[in-house]
N, C-alpha and C positions, 0 to 999 in steps of 0.2 A: 823871849827870855826876860823875866822881870828884873828891874833895877835892884842893885844891892842896897839894902837899908838895914836898920837895926832889927826890923821885924823879919828879915829873911830867915829862912829855915836853917837847920843845922848844916854846917859845911862838911861835905863828904869828899874824901879824896878818892880819885879813880885809880885804876891800875897803873902803878909806876913804882920805881925804886930808886934808891940813891946809889951813886958811884963816886969814887974819889976819896980823898982824905978829908979830915975835919976842916982844913983851911981852904979846900978847893972842891966843893961838892957839886955834883951834877945830877940833875933829876932825869932819869931815863924813863921813856914811855914808848909804846909800840911805834909811834910815828916819828920819833926823834929824841932830842935831848935838850935840856936847858941848863946852862950854868947859872946858879943862883947866888947872889951876894948874901951876906949874913942876914940882913933884914928880910929879904924875900924868903929865905929858908925859915926864919922865925914865923912868918905869916903862914907859910905852907905847912909847917909842922903843927900849927894850931887847928888845922882842918882835920879834926879827928872824928867827926860825926857826932860829937857831944856839944860843941860850941856853935852858937849862931854867929852871924857876922857882927852883931853888936858886942857879943862877948869877946870875939877876936880883937876888935878895936880897943875895948877896955883893957885887955891884957897887954896889947902893944903900948898903950898909953902909960901903963904902970911900969913897963920895962924900959921905955924910952922917955923918961920923965922930962929931960931937957929939950925934947923936940916939941914942935908946935902941934897940938892935938888935931887941928884942922888938917894939917899936912899929913899927919899919920893916917887919918881917915881917907884922904884923897889918894894917898899912895897905896893903901890897902885895897881900895876900890879898883884902882887901875891894875894892880897886880892880879887880883882875883878875877877880874873880867878877862884879863889875858889868859889865865889858866882855864877859865870857864869856856872861852872861845876855842881852846884846844881840847876841850872836854876832859880836863884833868881834875876838875873840881865841880861839884854840883851843890846846889842849895835847895 
């Protein structure tokens, strides 16, 4: 599995769906469920098959302007690696 970087291919979301209300969203997939905080949901929702990892990080940086850009990238890598290990996202 290649490392995530700005040149990684487009982020594709695998089979899963949302449950719960806007303030308490859970990602359901065949093997289980993940309760995602707001920032994790933002990252997940950007995995639309059109954006690359680099584009996702750029959009997060423009949304969370007050946050450290290095931390945004690190958090995005950690979260997407977690999803990729569960086979919920692919690049």
